[in-house]
C-alpha positions, 0 to 999 in steps of 0.5 A: 189197689183203692178200688180193690179194697172199695169194691170188695167189701161190696161185694161180699155185703151182696154175697151173703144175700139169700141166692134169691134176693139176688136173682131179683136184683139181677132185673136192676142190673139188667136194666142199668146194663142194657138201658142207662149205661149201654154196657156193649149194646153194640157188640152185643145187637150186632152178634145177635143180627150177624147170628140169625139173619134169618129173624125179624127185627123184633126177634132180634131186639127180643133177643137182645133184651133177654140177653141181659137178663141172663147176663145179669144173672151171671153176674149174681152168680159170680158174686154169690161164689164168694159164699155158695155152699156144695149143698147149695150148688147141687141142689140148684144144678142138677145132673140128669144122667150122673150115669156118663160120668160114673162110667168114666170114673169106673174105667180109670179114663181121663175127662175133658168137659168141653164148657161154654158161656151158656147158662151158669157156668161158674155153678156148673163148674163148681158142679163138676167138682161135686161129682168128680171123682178124679183130680180136677183142674181148669184152664181159666183166663187171667184178670188184669188186677192182680188183687182181683185175680187172686180174689176170684180165682182163689173163689173158683178153687174153694171146692177142691179145683185146680186153676191153670192160669191161660198163660200158663197153661201150654207147659202144664197141659204137656206134663205126663199124668199119673193118675186120671184127671178130669179137666175143664175147659171153656171153649167158646171164647175167641182165642188168642193164638190163631195159629192153632186155632179151628175155624168152621161155619158157625151160627152163620159167620167163619168162627175160630175156636180153642183146640187146646181142649182136643189136643189134650183129650187126644194125648191123653186118651180122654173122653170128651164131655159137654154139659148142656145146662139149661134153666128149668126154673130161675136160679135152678138148672138141669145139666145133662152131659152129652158125649162127644168121644170116649176113643178121641185117637180114632177121629180126625183132627178138627172132629171133636172141635167141630162137634162141639161147635154144633152142639152149642150152636143148636143150644143156641138156636133153642134158647139164643138170648142165653149166651155172652153176647157182649164178648166180642166172639167175631173180633179176628176174620180169617181171610185177614188171618190167611191174607 
C-alpha cells in the first residue's frame, strides 16, 4: 500500500509532461535499464541471438542495444496513458487503410484484432477504440498488486474499452453476442494453458501461441485483422490493417494463428529491435510438454 502511494504521484508528475519531453526522457530510461540495472539483459540477448542465428555478433549487439530504446518508449507511453487525450491519440497513430474496418462495420460483422507487442501497443489500443463503430473489449493480463491493477485497467478503459481480465476470459468469451463487437487479443506472449496452445516455428524456434482469438473468431464468424503499426517518426505511428480472414469457418484450425505468426515474424525481420525481447517468450519447450 505504501509503495502505491509513493509511486503514483511520481507517475502522474511525469504523465503531465508533454509527450515529446517524455520521449526524450526515454533515452535516459533506456540507458538505466540497459547499462545500469541490466534489466533482463540475459533474457533479451538470448532471445535475439536465438531468433536471428544468421546475423553477426555485431548485428545482434545492435539489435539488443536498440531494443531498450523501444522498451523505454513503451514505458513512457504507458505513463502518458494516464493523461493522453483522444485527439492526441488520433494525431499520433494514423490508420492508413481505415476502409477495411469501415466495410466490416457496415456488414455488421464481428471483428477480432490480433495484436502484438510490436511498437506502440497502448496507444494502438486507444486508436482502435476511436476508430471503432462496435462495442469494444480487450482481453488483458492482471497486475499482481490490486491497487496498481485497478489504476492501470481504469486508465486503459477510459476511452470506452471494456476490459476482460485473463482469468475471467473463458466465461466471457462463450457468452452469446447480441450486437456486433470488436475484440482485441494480444496474441504474441507465452500462453499459460499449454493444452490449448498452437505450436509453430517462429523466428527459428518452436513457439507456442495463444489460440483464444482464433477460437473466438470461429465461434462468432468474426473478421480477423492484424494492425501493423510502424513508427514514421519518433512518437508518431502508422497502422496498416492487414486482413487475416473474413471467413474463419472456411479455414482449417490453426490457419489464423499461423498467418498471424508469419505476419509478425516478417515485421520483426524488417525492424528487429521493436519488440518486447525481455519477455520470456520461449520458456516452454514443445518437447517438454509432450513428454
